[in-house]
C-alpha positions in Angstrom: 59.9 -104.6 -13.8 62.2 -102.2 -15.6 63.3 -102.7 -19.1 66.9 -103.4 -18.0 65.7 -106.2 -15.8 63.6 -107.4 -18.7 66.7 -107.5 -20.8 68.6 -109.4 -18.2 65.8 -111.9 -17.9 65.7 -112.3 -21.7 69.5 -113.1 -21.9 68.7 -116.5 -20.5 68.7 -118.5 -17.3 72.0 -118.9 -15.4 73.5 -121.9 -13.7 76.2 -122.2 -11.1 79.5 -123.8 -12.1 82.5 -124.7 -10.0 84.1 -121.9 -8.2 80.9 -119.9 -7.8 80.9 -118.8 -11.4 77.7 -118.5 -13.4 77.2 -119.2 -17.1 74.2 -119.2 -19.4 72.5 -122.6 -19.9 72.3 -122.0 -23.7 73.0 -119.4 -26.4 70.3 -116.8 -25.8 68.1 -115.8 -28.7 68.1 -112.3 -29.9 66.1 -109.9 -27.8 63.3 -108.5 -30.0 62.3 -104.9 -29.1 59.7 -102.6 -30.6 60.6 -99.0 -31.2 58.8 -97.8 -28.1 60.8 -100.4 -26.0 64.0 -99.2 -27.6 63.1 -95.6 -26.6 62.5 -96.8 -23.0 65.6 -98.9 -23.0 67.8 -95.9 -24.1 66.1 -93.6 -21.5 66.7 -96.1 -18.7 70.2 -96.9 -19.7 71.0 -93.1 -19.9 69.6 -92.6 -16.4 71.6 -95.4 -15.1 75.0 -94.5 -16.7 74.7 -90.7 -16.5 73.3 -91.0 -12.9 76.7 -92.4 -11.9 78.6 -89.7 -13.7 76.5 -87.0 -12.1 77.1 -88.5 -8.6 80.9 -88.4 -9.3 80.5 -84.7 -10.3 78.6 -83.8 -7.1 81.6 -82.7 -5.1 83.2 -80.3 -7.7 79.7 -78.9 -8.5 78.9 -78.1 -4.9 82.4 -76.6 -4.4 82.0 -74.6 -7.6 78.7 -73.3 -6.3 80.4 -72.0 -3.1 83.3 -70.5 -5.0 81.1 -68.8 -7.5 78.8 -67.4 -4.8 81.8 -66.0 -3.0 83.0 -64.4 -6.3 79.5 -63.0 -7.0 79.4 -61.4 -3.5 82.9 -60.0 -4.1 81.7 -58.4 -7.4 78.6 -57.0 -5.7 80.7 -55.5 -2.8 83.2 -54.1 -5.3 80.5 -52.3 -7.2 79.9 -50.1 -4.1 83.5 -49.0 -3.9 84.9 -45.8 -5.5 88.5 -44.9 -6.5 90.3 -42.2 -4.5 89.1 -38.9 -5.8 92.4 -37.3 -4.9 94.4 -39.5 -7.2 95.6 -37.8 -10.4 94.2 -40.6 -12.5 90.9 -40.6 -10.7 88.8 -40.0 -13.9 90.5 -42.9 -15.8 90.1 -45.2 -12.8 86.4 -44.2 -12.4 85.7 -44.9 -16.1 87.5 -48.3 -15.9 85.5 -49.3 -12.8 82.2 -48.3 -14.4 83.1 -50.4 -17.4 83.9 -53.4 -15.2 80.7 -53.0 -13.1 78.5 -52.9 -16.2 80.1 -55.9 -17.8 80.3 -58.0 -14.7 76.9 -57.3 -13.3 75.2 -60.2 -15.1 78.1 -62.7 -14.9 77.5 -65.8 -12.8 73.9 -64.8 -12.0 71.9 -67.1 -14.2 74.1 -70.2 -14.3 71.4 -72.5 -13.1 73.3 -74.5 -10.6 72.4 -78.2 -10.8 71.6 -78.6 -7.2 71.2 -81.9 -5.3 68.6 -80.7 -2.8 66.1 -83.2 -1.4 67.7 -86.2 -3.1 66.9 -85.0 -6.6 69.7 -85.4 -9.0 70.2 -83.0 -11.9 70.2 -84.4 -15.4 73.3 -84.8 -17.5 72.1 -82.0 -19.8 71.6 -79.6 -16.9 75.2 -80.3 -15.7 76.8 -79.9 -19.1 74.8 -76.7 -19.8 75.9 -75.3 -16.4 79.6 -76.2 -17.2 79.4 -74.5 -20.6 77.9 -71.3 -19.2 80.3 -71.2 -16.3 83.3 -71.4 -18.6 81.9 -68.7 -20.9 81.3 -66.4 -17.9 84.7 -67.1 -16.5 86.3 -66.2 -19.8 84.4 -62.9 -20.0 85.3 -62.1 -16.4 89.0 -62.7 -17.0 88.9 -60.2 -19.9 87.0 -57.5 -18.0 88.7 -57.8 -14.6 91.9 -59.9 -14.5 93.3 -58.6 -17.8 92.6 -55.0 -16.9 95.9 -53.2 -16.4 94.5 -50.1 -14.6 92.2 -51.5 -11.9 95.0 -53.2 -9.9 96.6 -49.8 -9.4 93.6 -48.6 -7.6 92.0 -51.8 -6.2 95.0 -54.0 -5.5 93.4 -56.2 -2.8 90.1 -56.7 -4.6 91.6 -57.7 -7.9 94.0 -60.1 -6.1 91.1 -61.7 -4.4 89.2 -61.9 -7.8 92.3 -63.5 -9.4 92.6 -66.1 -6.6 88.9 -67.0 -6.8 89.0 -67.2 -10.6 92.0 -69.6 -10.4 90.1 -71.9 -7.9 87.0 -71.8 -10.1 89.0 -72.7 -13.1 90.7 -75.6 -11.3 87.3 -76.9 -10.2 86.0 -76.5 -13.8 88.9 -78.7 -15.0 88.0 -81.3 -12.2 84.4 -81.2 -13.2 85.3 -81.7 -16.9 87.5 -84.7 -15.9 84.6 -86.2 -14.0 82.2 -85.8 -16.9 84.7 -87.0 -19.6 83.7 -90.7 -19.6 80.0 -89.7 -19.7 80.7 -87.4 -22.7 82.1 -90.4 -24.6 79.1 -92.5 -23.7 76.9 -89.6 -24.8 78.3 -90.0 -28.3 77.2 -93.6 -28.2 73.7 -92.8 -27.1 73.5 -90.0 -29.6 74.4 -92.5 -32.4 71.7 -94.8 -31.1 69.1 -92.1 -31.1 70.1 -90.9 -34.6 69.8 -94.6 -35.8 66.4 -94.8 -34.0 65.2 -91.6 -35.7 66.4 -93.0 -39.0 64.4 -96.2 -38.5 61.3 -94.3 -37.4 61.4 -92.0 -40.5 62.1 -94.9 -42.8 59.3 -96.9 -41.3 56.9 -94.0 -41.7 57.9 -93.6 -45.3 57.4 -97.3 -45.9 54.0 -97.1 -44.4 53.1 -94.1 -46.6 54.3 -95.9 -49.7 52.4 -99.1 -48.8 49.3 -97.0 -48.4 49.9 -95.3 -51.7 50.6 -98.7 -53.4 47.3 -100.0 -52.2 45.5 -96.9 -53.6 47.4 -97.4 -56.9 46.2 -101.1 -57.0 42.6 -99.9 -56.5 42.9 -97.4 -59.3 44.4 -100.1 -61.6 41.5 -102.4 -60.8 39.0 -99.7 -61.5 40.7 -98.8 -64.8 40.7 -102.5 -65.7 37.0 -102.7 -65.1 36.4 -99.5 -67.2 38.5 -100.9 -70.1 36.5 -104.2 -69.9 33.2 -102.3 -70.0 34.4 -100.3 -73.1 35.3 -103.6 -74.8 31.9 -105.0 -73.9 30.2 -101.9 -75.3 32.1 -102.3 -78.6 30.9 -105.9 -78.9 27.3 -104.8 -78.2 27.3 -102.3 -81.0 28.1 -105.2 -83.3 27.9 -105.2 -87.1 25.5 -102.4 -87.4 27.8 -99.8 -86.0 30.8 -101.3 -87.8 28.9 -101.3 -91.1 27.8 -97.6 -90.7 31.3 -96.7 -89.9 32.6 -98.4 -93.1 29.9 -96.7 -95.2 31.0 -93.4 -93.7 34.6 -94.1 -94.7 33.6 -94.9 -98.3 31.3 -91.8 -98.5 34.0 -89.5 -97.3 36.3 -91.0 -100.0 33.7 -90.1 -102.6 33.5 -86.6 -101.2 37.3 -86.2 -101.5 37.1 -87.2 -105.2 34.3 -84.6 -105.8 36.4 -82.0 -104.0 39.3 -82.7 -106.4 37.1 -82.5 -109.4 35.6 -79.2 -108.3 38.9 -77.7 -107.5 40.5 -78.4 -110.9 38.8 -75.5 -112.8 39.0 -73.3 -109.7 42.8 -73.8 -109.4 43.1 -72.7 -113.1 40.9 -69.6 -112.6 42.5 -68.4 -109.3 45.4 -66.4 -110.9 43.2 -64.6 -113.6 40.6 -63.8 -111.0 43.4 -62.0 -109.0 44.2 -59.9 -112.1 40.6 -59.1 -112.8 40.0 -58.0 -109.2 42.5 -55.1 -109.8 40.9 -53.8 -113.0 37.2 -54.7 -112.6 35.0 -51.5 -112.0 32.0 -53.4 -110.6 32.3 -53.6 -106.8 30.2 -56.8 -106.6 32.4 -58.6 -109.1 35.5 -57.2 -107.5 34.5 -58.9 -104.2 33.7 -62.2 -106.1 37.1 -62.2 -107.7 38.8 -61.4 -104.3 36.9 -64.2 -102.5 37.6 -66.9 -105.1 41.3 -65.9 -105.5 42.0 -66.0 -101.8 39.9 -69.0 -100.7 38.1 -70.7 -103.6 36.8 -73.8 -101.8 35.0 -71.9 -99.0 33.7 -69.4 -101.5 32.2 -72.2 -103.6 30.5 -73.8 -100.6 28.9 -70.4 -99.6 27.9 -69.5 -103.2 24.2 -70.7 -103.1 25.0 -74.3 -103.5 24.4 -76.1 -105.8 23.9 -73.4 -108.5 27.1 -71.3 -107.7 25.6 -68.1 -109.4 28.4 -65.8 -108.2 31.1 -68.0 -109.7 29.2 -68.4 -113.0 28.8 -64.6 -113.1 32.6 -64.1 -112.6 33.4 -66.6 -115.3 31.0 -64.9 -117.8 32.8 -61.6 -117.1 36.1 -63.2 -117.7 35.0 -64.6 -121.1 33.6 -61.2 -122.1 36.6 -59.2 -120.8 39.1 -57.9 -123.2 41.9 -57.9 -120.6 45.1 -59.7 -121.5 45.0 -62.5 -118.9 47.9 -64.6 -120.2 50.4 -64.3 -123.0 50.9 -68.0 -123.4 48.1 -69.2 -125.8 48.2 -72.7 -124.4 47.6 -71.4 -120.8 45.1 -68.9 -122.0 43.2 -71.7 -123.7 43.1 -73.7 -120.4 41.7 -70.6 -118.6 39.0 -70.0 -121.2 38.1 -73.7 -121.2 37.7 -73.7 -117.4 35.7 -70.5 -117.5 33.4 -71.8 -120.2 32.9 -75.1 -118.3 32.0 -73.3 -115.1 29.8 -70.6 -116.8 27.9 -73.4 -118.5 27.0 -74.9 -115.2 29.5 -77.8 -115.0 30.0 -77.3 -111.3 26.2 -77.5 -110.5 25.7 -81.3 -110.8 28.9 -81.9 -108.8 27.7 -79.5 -106.1 24.3 -81.2 -106.1 26.1 -84.5 -105.6 28.1 -83.0 -102.8 25.0 -81.7 -101.1 23.4 -85.1 -101.3 26.6 -86.7 -99.9 26.6 -84.3 -97.0 23.0 -85.3 -96.1 24.0 -89.0 -96.3 27.0 -88.3 -94.1 24.9 -86.8 -91.4 22.7 -89.9 -91.3 25.6 -92.2 -91.3 27.3 -90.2 -88.5 24.2 -90.7 -86.3 24.5 -94.5 -86.8 28.3 -94.6 -86.5 28.5 -92.1 -83.6 28.0 -94.7 -80.8 30.7 -96.9 -82.3 33.1 -93.9 -82.8 32.5 -92.8 -79.2 32.9 -96.3 -77.9 36.2 -96.7 -79.8 37.4 -93.4 -78.4 36.4 -94.3 -74.9 38.2 -97.7 -75.3 41.4 -96.0 -76.4 41.2 -93.5 -73.5 40.6 -96.4 -71.0 43.5 -98.4 -72.5 45.9 -95.5 -72.2 44.8 -94.7 -68.7 45.2 -98.4 -67.7 48.7 -98.5 -69.1 49.7 -95.3 -67.3 48.3 -96.6 -64.0 50.2 -99.9 -64.4 53.4 -98.0 -65.0 52.7 -95.8 -61.9 52.0 -99.0 -59.9 55.3 -100.5 -61.1 57.1 -97.3 -60.1 55.5 -97.2 -56.7 56.4 -100.9 -56.2 60.1 -100.2 -57.0 60.1 -97.2 -54.7 58.6 -99.3 -51.9 61.2 -102.0 -52.5 64.0 -99.5 -52.2 62.6 -98.0 -49.0 62.3 -101.4 -47.5 66.0 -102.0 -48.2 66.8 -98.7 -46.5 64.6 -99.6 -43.5 66.3 -103.0 -43.2 69.7 -101.4 -43.3 68.7 -98.8 -40.7 67.2 -101.5 -38.4 70.4 -103.6 -38.6 72.5 -100.5 -37.8 70.3 -99.7 -34.8 70.3 -103.3 -33.6 74.1 -103.4 -33.7 74.4 -100.3 -31.6 71.8 -101.5 -29.1 73.5 -104.9 -28.8 76.6 -103.0 -27.7 74.7 -101.2 -25.0 72.6 -104.1 -23.8 75.5 -106.6 -23.7 73.3 -109.1 -25.6 72.1 -109.6 -29.1 69.2 -107.3 -29.9 66.9 -107.3 -32.9 64.0 -105.1 -33.8 60.5 -106.5 -33.6 
């Protein structure tokens, strides 16, 4: 049973009424069709409607074929003729004929006549393509032969015959166009249905793709949630020991910062005079010490044989023994000498020793606090990843929602167009 018969059956049972009329027993439900059924329905409906149009066009097509074949034979016979060589315009005529022959040789040759042999009907597309090529060739032929003002002077009978055949072909082309006109209008309807079908298919494919992506996003959110929970559990397992070590580490580093500030106080006072002494000191070793401590005092102190700082003490002793004028302001000069005496007397050594001890303690505490620090870092990363994936999941959900709206609108548009063709309410399955 064809799809058209299926549609007729789905419209609902009929009953006889008075006067031999038939009516539906009840309001038929909408015919639900899948996309493949829609494709078959359109194909069958096109074959049915366009088949009738092709049958109406049979007569002008067959007559066109005869007229065109006659014109083609006339062109071939004309190509063997030559103008009168005794005519005074022989050369012009010969050139004109050569031009006509070369331009007309391929006309009406590959039209692809939509024949009706052995009961086979040509398709609507074959007929319309034939019509378009015929009109194009006819237009070209008119320009090369019928509009040529020289050829009729030499080949009056031939050009008159060409003109007559062209007029008959043109009239048949108009007749064919009239026969195809209703089908052309219906072709626009079918074209609209097929575009709507294509829109539904592409929207459905995109919805399926987004649904698959949404499922994958849900899986990733689930995995990220498990990872975040595992990080939270790890933090709980580390307990007070890790938290205590971390707190001790915080306090120790605060003590180190206080030591750093105390060590940097004399160095900040000595930085400027050291820069002056670098320029005048003859001793290369001392010159380098002054340069190092004036450019980067903290790093120089840490690399100066901690905790004794012998290089710094040597530089301060030289400063105290130097006769150079380091500062005119007596108050500032007093601060410089006081700082130099303090450092030269070894004031930095116990502080550096304390710093060395704190560094060792820090290493031990870092070992105890490292798992907690790593766990906290992992927990932060897992939390950020989970939030990002949740946002992505939300965005994917919104995109899917929008695509489903577009699909619904496309399905309604297609169903409306199909209902007009089927003569019954159609909905997509």
